[in-house]
N, C-alpha and C positions, 0 to 999 in steps of 0.2 A: 766061713773063714774070710778074714779080712787080709787084703794085700796092701802094701804100701810101697812107694817109690823112694829110694835113697838117691840123693843127688850128690855126685862127686864133683867138687869144685876145686879148681887149681888156684892157689893163692900165691901171689908174688909180692914180696916186700923187699926192696933193695935187691941184694944178690941172693936172697933166700927164696926158695920155691918149695911148696908142699901141697898136698891135697887134704881136703876135709870132706867128710861124708855126713850129710844131714838129711833128715826127712823135711818135707815142707812144713810140718808142724813145728819143727825146731826153728826154722826161719821165722815163722809166725810168732813164736814165743819171744825170740830175740827182738823182733820188730816192735812188739807190744811194750817191751821194757824200754827200748830206745825212744819210742814215741812219748812215753810217760816221763822218763828221766832226762832225756836230751832234746825233747821237742822236735824230733825227726818228723818230716811230713808223713802223715798216716797213709797217704796214697802211693808212697814210694815202693812198697812191697807189691810184686805182681799178685793179682787176686787169686783166690783159691778156685779151682775148677772142679766140678763134680762129674759132669758127663764126659766120658772118655778120658778120665784122668790118667789112665795108664797106657794110652795109645802112644806109640813110638814118636809120632810127630809132636804131640803135646808135651811129652817128656823132654824131647830135645829143645823145644821152644822155651819151656819153663827153665830148663838148665841154663840157657843163655840169659834169660831174664834174671835169674837168681845171681848169675855171675856179674851182670851189670849192677844189680842191687848192691852186692858187696863192694864192687869197685867204687860206686857212688858213696857208700859209707866211708870207705878208706880215704876218699878225697875230702870228705866233709870233716874228717878228724886227722889231718896230715901229721900232726906232731905226736899226740897221745890219743890212742883209741880208748873209748870207754871200757871199763873192766869187763862188762858183759860181752862186748864185741871181741875183745882180746881173747877171752876164754873160748868163745864160739869158734874163732879162727885158730885156736891152739897156739897162740903166740908163745906161751910159756914153754912149749916144747921145741921151738925153732929159732926164736930170736933172743939173743942175749942182751 
């Protein structure tokens, strides 16, 4: 039986705030697309950890790292986020 961690990330854009829930693999897929399409630094995404991946301290640390990752992406695209990032952050549900 395989278990996986879902990260709950608070997103804030202007006066709008919401949460998104994604597995690390979702972040990895997003990152791969942004690296190839938008030339994002391939080292920007926190690395995948195998040992102790579900320990509480690692989950909390990775949660913070993933929040910083998303904040960095939003700063990199201040006017218009790439479609793949907008979809990942569910902009279509919250920002008109």
